[in-house]
LOMI-386887 format. One line per field, with one value per atom (N, C-alpha, C): residue in one letter; chain; atom name; x, y, z. Coordinates in steps of 0.2 Angstrom, whole numbers, padded with zeros to 4 digits. Layout:
% LOMI-386887
r <- (A:...)
c <- (A:...)
a <- (CA:...)
c1 <- (X:...)
c2 <- (Y:...)
c3 <- (Z:...)
% end
This chain:
% LOMI-386887
r <- (M:M:M:S:S:S:L:L:L:E:E:E:S:S:S:A:A:A:G:G:G:A:A:A:I:I:I:A:A:A:T:T:T:A:A:A:L:L:L:A:A:A:V:V:V:T:T:T:C:C:C:L:L:L:V:V:V:M:M:M:I:I:I:P:P:P:L:L:L:G:G:G:S:S:S:S:S:S:R:R:R:M:M:M:W:W:W:E:E:E:P:P:P:S:S:S:M:M:M:T:T:T:H:H:H:P:P:P:E:E:E:R:R:R:P:P:P:I:I:I:L:L:L:R:R:R:E:E:E:A:A:A:G:G:G:W:W:W:T:T:T:R:R:R:S:S:S:M:M:M:L:L:L:T:T:T:W:W:W:E:E:E:C:C:C:V:V:V:R:R:R:V:V:V:T:T:T:M:M:M:I:I:I:I:I:I:C:C:C:G:G:G:L:L:L:A:A:A:F:F:F:A:A:A:G:G:G:T:T:T:V:V:V:G:G:G:A:A:A:T:T:T:P:P:P:L:L:L:G:G:G:L:L:L:I:I:I:G:G:G:A:A:A:V:V:V:V:V:V:P:P:P:S:S:S:I:I:I:V:V:V:A:A:A:R:R:R:T:T:T:L:L:L:A:A:A:A:A:A:R:R:R:R:R:R:R:R:R:D:D:D:E:E:E:R:R:R:A:A:A:R:R:R:Q:Q:Q:T:T:T:V:V:V:A:A:A:L:L:L:L:L:L:Q:Q:Q:M:M:M:T:T:T:V:V:V:A:A:A:G:G:G:L:L:L:R:R:R:S:S:S:G:G:G:A:A:A:G:G:G:L:L:L:T:T:T:E:E:E:A:A:A:L:L:L:R:R:R:L:L:L:A:A:A:A:A:A:T:T:T:S:S:S:G:G:G:S:S:S:E:E:E:V:V:V:D:D:D:F:F:F:G:G:G:P:P:P:F:F:F:A:A:A:A:A:A:A:A:A:L:L:L:R:R:R:S:S:S:F:F:F:D:D:D:L:L:L:G:G:G:A:A:A:P:P:P:L:L:L:D:D:D:A:A:A:A:A:A:L:L:L:R:R:R:D:D:D:A:A:A:R:R:R:G:G:G:R:R:R:T:T:T:R:R:R:D:D:D:H:H:H:R:R:R:L:L:L:I:I:I:V:V:V:G:G:G:L:L:L:D:D:D:A:A:A:L:L:L:S:S:S:L:L:L:C:C:C:V:V:V:A:A:A:E:E:E:Q:Q:Q:L:L:L:P:P:P:A:A:A:S:S:S:R:R:R:C:C:C:V:V:V:T:T:T:L:L:L:I:I:I:A:A:A:S:S:S:T:T:T:I:I:I:D:D:D:R:R:R:L:L:L:L:L:L:F:F:F:E:E:E:Q:Q:Q:R:R:R:T:T:T:A:A:A:D:D:D:D:D:D:V:V:V:R:R:R:A:A:A:R:R:R:T:T:T:S:S:S:G:G:G:L:L:L:R:R:R:A:A:A:Q:Q:Q:I:I:I:M:M:M:L:L:L:L:L:L:A:A:A:A:A:A:M:M:M:V:V:V:P:P:P:G:G:G:L:L:L:A:A:A:L:L:L:Y:Y:Y:L:L:L:A:A:A:L:L:L:T:T:T:V:V:V:P:P:P:G:G:G:M:M:M:A:A:A:E:E:E:T:T:T:F:F:F:A:A:A:T:T:T:P:P:P:L:L:L:G:G:G:R:R:R:F:F:F:V:V:V:L:L:L:L:L:L:P:P:P:L:L:L:A:A:A:A:A:A:T:T:T:L:L:L:E:E:E:V:V:V:V:V:V:G:G:G:I:I:I:F:F:F:A:A:A:S:S:S:R:R:R:R:R:R:V:V:V:A:A:A:G:G:G:D:D:D:I:I:I:G:G:G)
c <- (A:A:A:A:A:A:A:A:A:A:A:A:A:A:A:A:A:A:A:A:A:A:A:A:A:A:A:A:A:A:A:A:A:A:A:A:A:A:A:A:A:A:A:A:A:A:A:A:A:A:A:A:A:A:A:A:A:A:A:A:A:A:A:A:A:A:A:A:A:A:A:A:A:A:A:A:A:A:A:A:A:A:A:A:A:A:A:A:A:A:A:A:A:A:A:A:A:A:A:A:A:A:A:A:A:A:A:A:A:A:A:A:A:A:A:A:A:A:A:A:A:A:A:A:A:A:A:A:A:A:A:A:A:A:A:A:A:A:A:A:A:A:A:A:A:A:A:A:A:A:A:A:A:A:A:A:A:A:A:A:A:A:A:A:A:A:A:A:A:A:A:A:A:A:A:A:A:A:A:A:A:A:A:A:A:A:A:A:A:A:A:A:A:A:A:A:A:A:A:A:A:A:A:A:A:A:A:A:A:A:A:A:A:A:A:A:A:A:A:A:A:A:A:A:A:A:A:A:A:A:A:A:A:A:A:A:A:A:A:A:A:A:A:A:A:A:A:A:A:A:A:A:A:A:A:A:A:A:A:A:A:A:A:A:A:A:A:A:A:A:A:A:A:A:A:A:A:A:A:A:A:A:A:A:A:A:A:A:A:A:A:A:A:A:A:A:A:A:A:A:A:A:A:A:A:A:A:A:A:A:A:A:A:A:A:A:A:A:A:A:A:A:A:A:A:A:A:A:A:A:A:A:A:A:A:A:A:A:A:A:A:A:A:A:A:A:A:A:A:A:A:A:A:A:A:A:A:A:A:A:A:A:A:A:A:A:A:A:A:A:A:A:A:A:A:A:A:A:A:A:A:A:A:A:A:A:A:A:A:A:A:A:A:A:A:A:A:A:A:A:A:A:A:A:A:A:A:A:A:A:A:A:A:A:A:A:A:A:A:A:A:A:A:A:A:A:A:A:A:A:A:A:A:A:A:A:A:A:A:A:A:A:A:A:A:A:A:A:A:A:A:A:A:A:A:A:A:A:A:A:A:A:A:A:A:A:A:A:A:A:A:A:A:A:A:A:A:A:A:A:A:A:A:A:A:A:A:A:A:A:A:A:A:A:A:A:A:A:A:A:A:A:A:A:A:A:A:A:A:A:A:A:A:A:A:A:A:A:A:A:A:A:A:A:A:A:A:A:A:A:A:A:A:A:A:A:A:A:A:A:A:A:A:A:A:A:A:A:A:A:A:A:A:A:A:A:A:A:A:A:A:A:A:A:A:A:A:A:A:A:A:A:A:A:A:A:A:A:A:A:A:A:A:A:A:A:A:A:A:A:A:A:A:A:A:A:A:A:A:A:A:A:A:A:A:A:A:A:A:A:A:A:A:A:A:A:A:A:A:A:A:A:A:A:A:A:A:A:A:A:A:A:A:A:A:A:A:A:A:A:A:A:A:A:A:A:A:A:A:A:A:A:A:A:A:A:A:A:A:A:A:A:A:A:A:A:A:A:A:A:A:A:A:A:A:A:A:A:A:A:A:A:A:A:A:A:A:A:A:A:A:A:A:A:A:A:A:A:A:A:A:A:A:A:A:A:A:A:A:A:A:A:A:A:A:A:A:A:A:A:A:A:A:A:A:A:A:A:A:A:A:A:A:A:A:A:A:A:A:A:A:A:A:A:A:A:A:A:A:A:A:A:A:A:A:A:A:A:A:A:A:A:A:A:A:A:A:A:A:A:A:A:A:A:A:A:A:A:A:A:A:A:A:A:A:A:A:A:A:A:A:A:A:A:A:A:A:A:A:A:A:A:A:A:A:A:A:A:A:A:A:A:A:A:A:A:A:A:A:A:A:A:A:A:A:A:A:A:A:A:A)
a <- (N:CA:C:N:CA:C:N:CA:C:N:CA:C:N:CA:C:N:CA:C:N:CA:C:N:CA:C:N:CA:C:N:CA:C:N:CA:C:N:CA:C:N:CA:C:N:CA:C:N:CA:C:N:CA:C:N:CA:C:N:CA:C:N:CA:C:N:CA:C:N:CA:C:N:CA:C:N:CA:C:N:CA:C:N:CA:C:N:CA:C:N:CA:C:N:CA:C:N:CA:C:N:CA:C:N:CA:C:N:CA:C:N:CA:C:N:CA:C:N:CA:C:N:CA:C:N:CA:C:N:CA:C:N:CA:C:N:CA:C:N:CA:C:N:CA:C:N:CA:C:N:CA:C:N:CA:C:N:CA:C:N:CA:C:N:CA:C:N:CA:C:N:CA:C:N:CA:C:N:CA:C:N:CA:C:N:CA:C:N:CA:C:N:CA:C:N:CA:C:N:CA:C:N:CA:C:N:CA:C:N:CA:C:N:CA:C:N:CA:C:N:CA:C:N:CA:C:N:CA:C:N:CA:C:N:CA:C:N:CA:C:N:CA:C:N:CA:C:N:CA:C:N:CA:C:N:CA:C:N:CA:C:N:CA:C:N:CA:C:N:CA:C:N:CA:C:N:CA:C:N:CA:C:N:CA:C:N:CA:C:N:CA:C:N:CA:C:N:CA:C:N:CA:C:N:CA:C:N:CA:C:N:CA:C:N:CA:C:N:CA:C:N:CA:C:N:CA:C:N:CA:C:N:CA:C:N:CA:C:N:CA:C:N:CA:C:N:CA:C:N:CA:C:N:CA:C:N:CA:C:N:CA:C:N:CA:C:N:CA:C:N:CA:C:N:CA:C:N:CA:C:N:CA:C:N:CA:C:N:CA:C:N:CA:C:N:CA:C:N:CA:C:N:CA:C:N:CA:C:N:CA:C:N:CA:C:N:CA:C:N:CA:C:N:CA:C:N:CA:C:N:CA:C:N:CA:C:N:CA:C:N:CA:C:N:CA:C:N:CA:C:N:CA:C:N:CA:C:N:CA:C:N:CA:C:N:CA:C:N:CA:C:N:CA:C:N:CA:C:N:CA:C:N:CA:C:N:CA:C:N:CA:C:N:CA:C:N:CA:C:N:CA:C:N:CA:C:N:CA:C:N:CA:C:N:CA:C:N:CA:C:N:CA:C:N:CA:C:N:CA:C:N:CA:C:N:CA:C:N:CA:C:N:CA:C:N:CA:C:N:CA:C:N:CA:C:N:CA:C:N:CA:C:N:CA:C:N:CA:C:N:CA:C:N:CA:C:N:CA:C:N:CA:C:N:CA:C:N:CA:C:N:CA:C:N:CA:C:N:CA:C:N:CA:C:N:CA:C:N:CA:C:N:CA:C:N:CA:C:N:CA:C:N:CA:C:N:CA:C:N:CA:C:N:CA:C:N:CA:C:N:CA:C:N:CA:C:N:CA:C:N:CA:C:N:CA:C:N:CA:C:N:CA:C:N:CA:C:N:CA:C:N:CA:C:N:CA:C:N:CA:C:N:CA:C:N:CA:C:N:CA:C:N:CA:C:N:CA:C:N:CA:C:N:CA:C:N:CA:C:N:CA:C:N:CA:C:N:CA:C:N:CA:C:N:CA:C:N:CA:C:N:CA:C:N:CA:C:N:CA:C:N:CA:C:N:CA:C:N:CA:C:N:CA:C:N:CA:C:N:CA:C:N:CA:C:N:CA:C:N:CA:C:N:CA:C:N:CA:C:N:CA:C:N:CA:C:N:CA:C:N:CA:C:N:CA:C:N:CA:C:N:CA:C:N:CA:C:N:CA:C:N:CA:C:N:CA:C:N:CA:C:N:CA:C:N:CA:C:N:CA:C:N:CA:C:N:CA:C:N:CA:C:N:CA:C:N:CA:C:N:CA:C:N:CA:C:N:CA:C:N:CA:C:N:CA:C:N:CA:C:N:CA:C:N:CA:C:N:CA:C:N:CA:C:N:CA:C:N:CA:C:N:CA:C:N:CA:C:N:CA:C:N:CA:C:N:CA:C:N:CA:C:N:CA:C:N:CA:C:N:CA:C:N:CA:C:N:CA:C:N:CA:C:N:CA:C:N:CA:C:N:CA:C:N:CA:C:N:CA:C:N:CA:C:N:CA:C:N:CA:C:N:CA:C:N:CA:C)
c1 <- (0004:0000:0004:0003:0007:0005:0010:0009:0003:0001:-0004:-0011:-0011:-0017:-0018:-0013:-0014:-0016:-0014:-0016:-0023:-0025:-0032:-0037:-0035:-0039:-0040:-0034:-0034:-0039:-0038:-0042:-0050:-0051:-0058:-0061:-0057:-0059:-0060:-0055:-0056:-0062:-0064:-0070:-0076:-0076:-0082:-0083:-0077:-0078:-0081:-0079:-0081:-0089:-0091:-0098:-0102:-0099:-0103:-0103:-0099:-0098:-0105:-0108:-0115:-0120:-0119:-0124:-0124:-0118:-0118:-0121:-0123:-0126:-0134:-0137:-0144:-0148:-0144:-0147:-0147:-0144:-0144:-0151:-0155:-0161:-0167:-0165:-0170:-0172:-0178:-0180:-0176:-0170:-0166:-0168:-0171:-0172:-0179:-0182:-0189:-0190:-0193:-0194:-0197:-0194:-0197:-0204:-0206:-0213:-0218:-0216:-0220:-0227:-0227:-0233:-0238:-0235:-0239:-0242:-0238:-0241:-0246:-0245:-0251:-0257:-0256:-0262:-0265:-0261:-0264:-0267:-0266:-0269:-0265:-0258:-0254:-0253:-0254:-0254:-0248:-0244:-0239:-0232:-0227:-0220:-0217:-0212:-0208:-0204:-0202:-0198:-0202:-0209:-0213:-0214:-0215:-0215:-0209:-0203:-0197:-0197:-0200:-0200:-0204:-0210:-0214:-0210:-0206:-0202:-0197:-0194:-0189:-0192:-0198:-0202:-0204:-0206:-0207:-0201:-0196:-0189:-0188:-0188:-0187:-0191:-0198:-0203:-0201:-0199:-0197:-0191:-0186:-0180:-0181:-0186:-0187:-0191:-0196:-0199:-0195:-0191:-0187:-0181:-0179:-0174:-0177:-0183:-0186:-0186:-0185:-0185:-0178:-0173:-0166:-0164:-0169:-0167:-0168:-0163:-0164:-0163:-0159:-0159:-0166:-0170:-0177:-0181:-0179:-0183:-0183:-0178:-0177:-0183:-0186:-0192:-0197:-0197:-0201:-0200:-0195:-0193:-0198:-0200:-0204:-0212:-0213:-0221:-0224:-0222:-0225:-0226:-0221:-0222:-0227:-0228:-0233:-0240:-0241:-0247:-0249:-0244:-0245:-0247:-0244:-0245:-0252:-0254:-0261:-0266:-0265:-0270:-0271:-0265:-0265:-0269:-0268:-0271:-0279:-0281:-0288:-0291:-0287:-0290:-0290:-0285:-0285:-0291:-0293:-0299:-0305:-0306:-0311:-0312:-0306:-0307:-0309:-0306:-0308:-0316:-0319:-0326:-0330:-0327:-0330:-0330:-0324:-0324:-0330:-0331:-0337:-0344:-0344:-0350:-0351:-0345:-0345:-0346:-0344:-0345:-0352:-0355:-0362:-0367:-0365:-0369:-0367:-0361:-0360:-0365:-0365:-0370:-0377:-0379:-0386:-0387:-0382:-0382:-0383:-0379:-0379:-0386:-0388:-0395:-0401:-0399:-0405:-0404:-0399:-0399:-0393:-0389:-0384:-0378:-0373:-0367:-0362:-0357:-0352:-0349:-0347:-0344:-0348:-0355:-0359:-0361:-0362:-0363:-0357:-0351:-0346:-0345:-0347:-0346:-0352:-0358:-0363:-0361:-0358:-0356:-0351:-0346:-0340:-0342:-0347:-0350:-0356:-0357:-0364:-0364:-0358:-0359:-0352:-0352:-0346:-0342:-0346:-0343:-0339:-0339:-0336:-0330:-0324:-0318:-0317:-0318:-0317:-0311:-0306:-0300:-0297:-0295:-0293:-0298:-0304:-0309:-0310:-0311:-0312:-0306:-0300:-0294:-0294:-0296:-0297:-0302:-0307:-0312:-0310:-0306:-0303:-0298:-0294:-0290:-0294:-0299:-0303:-0306:-0308:-0311:-0306:-0300:-0294:-0292:-0295:-0293:-0290:-0288:-0285:-0290:-0288:-0293:-0295:-0301:-0303:-0300:-0299:-0295:-0288:-0285:-0278:-0278:-0283:-0283:-0284:-0289:-0290:-0283:-0280:-0273:-0268:-0268:-0264:-0265:-0272:-0274:-0272:-0273:-0271:-0263:-0259:-0252:-0250:-0255:-0253:-0256:-0260:-0263:-0259:-0260:-0256:-0261:-0268:-0273:-0275:-0275:-0277:-0284:-0289:-0296:-0297:-0294:-0294:-0292:-0286:-0283:-0288:-0291:-0296:-0302:-0305:-0310:-0308:-0302:-0300:-0298:-0296:-0294:-0301:-0306:-0313:-0315:-0315:-0318:-0314:-0307:-0303:-0304:-0305:-0306:-0313:-0318:-0324:-0323:-0319:-0319:-0314:-0309:-0304:-0307:-0311:-0314:-0321:-0323:-0329:-0335:-0335:-0341:-0347:-0353:-0359:-0361:-0367:-0369:-0370:-0373:-0375:-0369:-0364:-0357:-0354:-0354:-0351:-0354:-0361:-0364:-0362:-0361:-0359:-0352:-0348:-0341:-0340:-0343:-0343:-0346:-0352:-0355:-0351:-0348:-0343:-0337:-0335:-0330:-0332:-0338:-0341:-0342:-0344:-0345:-0338:-0333:-0326:-0324:-0325:-0323:-0326:-0333:-0337:-0335:-0333:-0331:-0324:-0319:-0313:-0314:-0319:-0320:-0323:-0328:-0330:-0325:-0321:-0316:-0311:-0309:-0304:-0307:-0314:-0317:-0318:-0319:-0319:-0313:-0307:-0301:-0299:-0300:-0298:-0302:-0308:-0312:-0309:-0307:-0304:-0297:-0293:-0287:-0287:-0293:-0293:-0290:-0291:-0287:-0280:-0277:-0270:-0268:-0271:-0269:-0270:-0275:-0275:-0269:-0267:-0261:-0255:-0254:-0248:-0248:-0254:-0254:-0252:-0255:-0254:-0247:-0244:-0237:-0232:-0234:-0230:-0230:-0236:-0237:-0234:-0233:-0231:-0224:-0220:-0213:-0211:-0213:-0211:-0215:-0221:-0224:-0221:-0218:-0214:-0208:-0205:-0198:-0200:-0205:-0207:-0209:-0212:-0214:-0208:-0203:-0197:-0193:-0193:-0189:-0192:-0199:-0202:-0201:-0201:-0202:-0195:-0190:-0184:-0178:-0176:-0171:-0165:-0162:-0156:-0158:-0164:-0165:-0166:-0168:-0169:-0162:-0157:-0150:-0147:-0148:-0145:-0147:-0154:-0156:-0154:-0152:-0149:-0142:-0138:-0131:-0130:-0125:-0124:-0125:-0123:-0125:-0132:-0136:-0143:-0146:-0144:-0147:-0145:-0139:-0136:-0135:-0136:-0136:-0142:-0144:-0149:-0156:-0158:-0164:-0165:-0160:-0160:-0161:-0157:-0157:-0164:-0167:-0174:-0179:-0178:-0183:-0182:-0176:-0175:-0179:-0177:-0180:-0188:-0190:-0198:-0201:-0198:-0200:-0200:-0194:-0193:-0198:-0200:-0205:-0212:-0213:-0220:-0221:-0216:-0216:-0217:-0213:-0213:-0220:-0223:-0229:-0235:-0234:-0239:-0239:-0233:-0232:-0235:-0234:-0236:-0244:-0247:-0254:-0257:-0253:-0256:-0256:-0251:-0251:-0256:-0258:-0263:-0270:-0271:-0277:-0278)
c2 <- (-0006:0000:0006:0011:0017:0022:0027:0032:0036:0037:0041:0038:0031:0027:0027:0026:0026:0032:0038:0044:0045:0043:0044:0040:0034:0030:0033:0035:0038:0044:0048:0054:0053:0047:0045:0043:0039:0036:0042:0047:0053:0056:0058:0061:0057:0051:0046:0046:0046:0046:0053:0059:0065:0066:0063:0063:0058:0053:0048:0049:0054:0055:0058:0062:0065:0059:0054:0049:0044:0045:0041:0045:0051:0055:0054:0053:0053:0059:0065:0071:0072:0068:0068:0067:0063:0061:0065:0070:0075:0080:0082:0087:0094:0094:0100:0106:0104:0109:0108:0113:0113:0115:0111:0112:0119:0123:0130:0130:0125:0125:0121:0119:0115:0118:0125:0128:0129:0130:0131:0125:0119:0113:0111:0112:0111:0114:0121:0125:0122:0119:0117:0110:0107:0100:0094:0096:0090:0086:0080:0075:0071:0070:0066:0069:0065:0067:0072:0076:0081:0077:0071:0067:0065:0064:0063:0069:0075:0081:0082:0081:0082:0077:0071:0066:0069:0072:0075:0080:0084:0090:0087:0081:0078:0075:0072:0070:0075:0081:0087:0089:0089:0091:0086:0080:0074:0075:0076:0077:0084:0089:0095:0094:0091:0090:0085:0080:0076:0080:0084:0088:0093:0097:0102:0099:0093:0089:0088:0087:0086:0092:0098:0104:0107:0103:0105:0110:0111:0116:0113:0108:0104:0108:0114:0117:0121:0122:0125:0120:0113:0109:0110:0113:0115:0119:0122:0126:0122:0115:0110:0110:0113:0113:0118:0123:0128:0127:0122:0121:0118:0113:0111:0117:0121:0127:0132:0133:0138:0135:0128:0125:0125:0123:0123:0130:0135:0142:0144:0142:0144:0140:0134:0130:0132:0134:0137:0143:0148:0154:0153:0148:0147:0144:0139:0136:0141:0146:0151:0155:0157:0161:0158:0151:0147:0147:0145:0144:0151:0157:0163:0164:0162:0163:0158:0152:0147:0150:0154:0156:0161:0165:0170:0166:0160:0156:0153:0150:0147:0152:0158:0163:0165:0166:0167:0162:0155:0150:0150:0152:0152:0157:0163:0168:0166:0162:0160:0155:0151:0146:0150:0155:0159:0162:0165:0168:0163:0157:0152:0149:0152:0150:0145:0143:0138:0142:0138:0141:0141:0145:0146:0140:0136:0129:0125:0125:0121:0124:0130:0134:0133:0133:0132:0125:0121:0114:0112:0115:0114:0117:0123:0126:0123:0120:0116:0110:0107:0100:0101:0107:0108:0104:0103:0100:0097:0091:0087:0090:0094:0096:0103:0105:0112:0110:0113:0112:0117:0116:0120:0118:0116:0113:0116:0122:0125:0125:0126:0126:0119:0114:0107:0105:0107:0105:0107:0114:0117:0113:0111:0107:0100:0097:0091:0091:0097:0098:0099:0103:0104:0097:0093:0086:0082:0083:0079:0083:0088:0091:0098:0100:0107:0112:0118:0124:0126:0128:0130:0136:0141:0147:0146:0141:0139:0135:0131:0127:0132:0137:0142:0146:0148:0151:0147:0140:0136:0135:0134:0134:0140:0146:0152:0153:0150:0149:0145:0141:0136:0139:0144:0147:0153:0155:0161:0166:0164:0168:0173:0180:0185:0184:0183:0183:0177:0171:0166:0167:0171:0173:0178:0182:0187:0183:0178:0174:0170:0167:0163:0168:0174:0178:0180:0182:0184:0178:0172:0166:0165:0165:0164:0170:0176:0182:0180:0178:0177:0171:0166:0161:0163:0166:0168:0173:0178:0183:0181:0175:0172:0177:0179:0184:0181:0185:0182:0181:0178:0176:0183:0188:0194:0198:0198:0201:0197:0190:0186:0187:0188:0189:0196:0201:0208:0208:0204:0204:0200:0194:0190:0193:0197:0200:0206:0209:0215:0212:0206:0203:0200:0198:0196:0202:0208:0214:0216:0215:0217:0212:0206:0201:0202:0203:0204:0210:0215:0221:0220:0217:0215:0210:0206:0201:0205:0210:0213:0218:0221:0225:0221:0215:0211:0209:0207:0205:0211:0217:0223:0225:0224:0226:0221:0214:0209:0210:0212:0213:0219:0224:0230:0229:0224:0222:0216:0214:0208:0210:0216:0218:0218:0220:0219:0212:0208:0201:0198:0200:0197:0200:0206:0209:0205:0203:0199:0193:0189:0183:0184:0189:0190:0192:0196:0198:0192:0187:0181:0177:0176:0172:0175:0182:0185:0184:0184:0183:0177:0171:0164:0164:0167:0166:0170:0176:0180:0176:0173:0170:0164:0160:0155:0157:0163:0166:0168:0171:0173:0167:0162:0156:0152:0153:0149:0154:0160:0164:0167:0168:0171:0165:0163:0157:0159:0165:0167:0166:0168:0167:0160:0156:0148:0145:0148:0145:0147:0154:0156:0152:0150:0146:0139:0137:0130:0130:0135:0135:0134:0132:0131:0138:0143:0150:0151:0149:0149:0144:0138:0133:0133:0135:0135:0142:0147:0154:0158:0159:0164:0161:0155:0152:0151:0148:0147:0154:0159:0166:0169:0168:0171:0167:0161:0157:0159:0160:0162:0169:0174:0181:0180:0176:0175:0173:0168:0165:0170:0174:0179:0185:0187:0192:0189:0183:0180:0181:0179:0179:0186:0190:0197:0201:0199:0202:0199:0193:0190:0193:0194:0197:0204:0208:0215:0214:0210:0209:0207:0202:0200:0205:0210:0215:0220:0221:0226:0223:0217:0213:0209)
c3 <- (0000:0000:0000:-0004:-0005:0001:0001:0007:0005:-0001:-0003:-0001:-0003:-0001:0006:0010:0017:0020:0017:0020:0018:0012:0010:0014:0016:0020:0027:0030:0036:0037:0031:0031:0031:0027:0026:0033:0037:0043:0048:0048:0052:0051:0045:0043:0045:0044:0046:0054:0057:0065:0067:0064:0066:0064:0059:0057:0062:0064:0068:0075:0078:0085:0087:0084:0087:0088:0083:0083:0090:0093:0100:0106:0105:0110:0110:0116:0116:0114:0114:0113:0105:0101:0094:0092:0095:0093:0096:0099:0102:0096:0096:0091:0092:0090:0091:0086:0080:0075:0073:0071:0069:0061:0058:0051:0049:0045:0044:0042:0038:0036:0040:0046:0050:0052:0054:0056:0050:0044:0038:0036:0036:0035:0040:0046:0051:0049:0047:0045:0039:0034:0028:0029:0034:0035:0034:0034:0032:0039:0039:0044:0044:0039:0039:0041:0041:0044:0039:0042:0038:0033:0034:0029:0023:0024:0019:0015:0018:0014:0010:0013:0009:0003:0004:-0001:-0007:-0005:-0010:-0014:-0010:-0014:-0019:-0016:-0021:-0027:-0026:-0032:-0037:-0034:-0039:-0042:-0039:-0042:-0048:-0046:-0051:-0057:-0056:-0062:-0066:-0062:-0065:-0070:-0067:-0071:-0077:-0076:-0082:-0087:-0085:-0090:-0093:-0089:-0092:-0097:-0095:-0099:-0106:-0107:-0114:-0118:-0115:-0119:-0119:-0116:-0116:-0111:-0106:-0101:-0094:-0093:-0087:-0080:-0080:-0074:-0072:-0077:-0075:-0071:-0071:-0067:-0060:-0057:-0050:-0048:-0052:-0050:-0046:-0048:-0044:-0037:-0034:-0027:-0023:-0027:-0023:-0024:-0029:-0030:-0024:-0020:-0014:-0009:-0008:-0003:-0006:-0012:-0014:-0013:-0015:-0013:-0006:-0002:0005:0008:0006:0008:0006:0000:-0003:0001:0002:0006:0014:0016:0023:0024:0019:0019:0018:0014:0013:0020:0023:0029:0034:0035:0040:0039:0033:0032:0034:0032:0034:0042:0045:0052:0056:0053:0056:0055:0050:0049:0053:0054:0059:0066:0068:0075:0076:0071:0072:0073:0069:0070:0077:0079:0086:0091:0091:0096:0096:0090:0090:0093:0092:0095:0102:0105:0112:0115:0112:0114:0115:0109:0109:0115:0117:0122:0129:0130:0136:0137:0132:0132:0133:0132:0133:0140:0144:0151:0153:0148:0149:0152:0155:0158:0152:0153:0148:0145:0150:0148:0144:0146:0142:0136:0135:0129:0124:0127:0122:0120:0124:0122:0117:0118:0113:0106:0106:0100:0097:0100:0097:0094:0097:0094:0090:0088:0084:0077:0074:0068:0066:0063:0062:0056:0052:0046:0047:0053:0055:0059:0058:0061:0066:0073:0078:0082:0079:0082:0088:0089:0095:0101:0099:0105:0107:0102:0104:0108:0106:0110:0117:0118:0125:0129:0126:0130:0131:0127:0129:0135:0135:0140:0147:0146:0152:0155:0150:0152:0156:0154:0157:0164:0166:0172:0172:0167:0166:0167:0170:0170:0163:0162:0156:0153:0158:0155:0153:0157:0155:0149:0148:0142:0136:0136:0131:0129:0135:0133:0130:0132:0129:0121:0120:0113:0109:0113:0110:0107:0112:0110:0104:0102:0096:0090:0090:0084:0082:0075:0072:0070:0069:0066:0071:0069:0074:0076:0071:0073:0078:0077:0082:0089:0089:0095:0099:0095:0098:0102:0098:0101:0107:0107:0113:0118:0117:0123:0126:0122:0125:0129:0127:0131:0137:0137:0143:0148:0146:0150:0154:0151:0154:0159:0158:0162:0168:0167:0172:0177:0175:0179:0182:0180:0182:0181:0175:0174:0174:0176:0175:0168:0167:0160:0156:0159:0156:0153:0158:0156:0150:0151:0146:0139:0139:0133:0130:0134:0132:0129:0132:0130:0124:0123:0117:0111:0113:0107:0104:0109:0106:0102:0104:0101:0094:0093:0087:0082:0085:0081:0078:0082:0080:0074:0075:0070:0064:0064:0058:0055:0058:0055:0051:0055:0052:0046:0046:0040:0034:0036:0030:0027:0031:0029:0024:0027:0023:0016:0016:0010:0005:0008:0004:0000:0005:0002:-0003:-0002:-0006:-0013:-0013:-0019:-0023:-0019:-0022:-0025:-0023:-0025:-0030:-0032:-0036:-0043:-0045:-0052:-0051:-0045:-0044:-0044:-0041:-0041:-0048:-0052:-0059:-0063:-0062:-0066:-0064:-0057:-0055:-0059:-0060:-0063:-0071:-0073:-0081:-0082:-0078:-0079:-0078:-0073:-0072:-0078:-0081:-0087:-0093:-0093:-0099:-0101:-0096:-0097:-0100:-0097:-0101:-0107:-0108:-0114:-0120:-0118:-0123:-0125:-0120:-0121:-0126:-0125:-0129:-0136:-0137:-0143:-0147:-0144:-0147:-0149:-0145:-0147:-0153:-0154:-0160:-0166:-0165:-0171:-0173:-0169:-0170:-0170:-0175:-0175:-0171:-0171:-0167:-0159:-0157:-0150:-0148:-0152:-0151:-0150:-0155:-0155:-0148:-0146:-0140:-0134:-0134:-0128:-0128:-0134:-0135:-0133:-0132:-0131:-0123:-0121:-0114:-0110:-0113:-0110:-0108:-0113:-0112:-0107:-0108:-0104:-0097:-0095:-0089:-0085:-0089:-0086:-0087:-0093:-0095:-0092:-0094:-0092:-0085:-0081:-0074:-0071:-0073:-0070:-0071:-0077:-0079:-0074:-0073:-0069:-0062:-0059:-0053:-0051:-0056:-0055:-0056:-0060:-0060:-0054:-0051:-0044:-0039:-0039:-0034:-0035:-0041:-0042:-0040:-0042:-0040:-0032:-0028:-0021:-0018:-0021:-0019:-0021:-0026:-0028:-0024:-0022:-0018:-0011:-0009:-0002:-0002:-0007:-0007:-0008:-0012:-0012:-0006:-0003:0004:0009:0009:0014:0013:0006:0005:0006:0004:0005:0011)
% end
């Protein structure tokens, strides 16, 4: 065995030992890191593991590379890496809006129960179990914790800490305040009714702004489709452009750079439209 081979083997063993050292510690298997998309996936209804989610992303990348390879622009297939994130964020925003509307319905049913003579806990339980097709997740979770012995106000505050939607937080705060202060039914009705009015006002305002910015959103989609459409049109009608795209400069520099700028522009435009609407 030559000196060079022995040095290469020793270096490989040293690197392997350094990599395997953390595996011998029990802390290695503790959840030291959190997936950055875990809250979004939870809101979108994803129930499988993060490993499965990343397998979906890898599958989309492979499909994107295979499709892009058929047109001679393999690097464009990497766009498939962001497709699952876009879908998850869209579903999460939609479910967040639906859950906010359901919060208003639950509070209204709770007020109706209080006015009929039921206690706050009983009224909340009846409202949360009023229909199997409605998802009152945080409120149902708080009631389950209460059934297991936790104080209802503490259970509501714990459910508040696990949600990100502002309107859902407002509803949970109102209920936890009623329970913590042991307010009479009439005061609970007044407080919850004022919370309902606030949530309805915010919902109507958001719907109005969303309707007013619908034209802006349509322009964003149109501009996003115009750039690749124009590039395809030029590639089909201008022979020199098609030849440029077929060169290594076009396949590995121009097209990937254009795709990257396109994705960044779409994300920035959605962020601006989301802040407005």
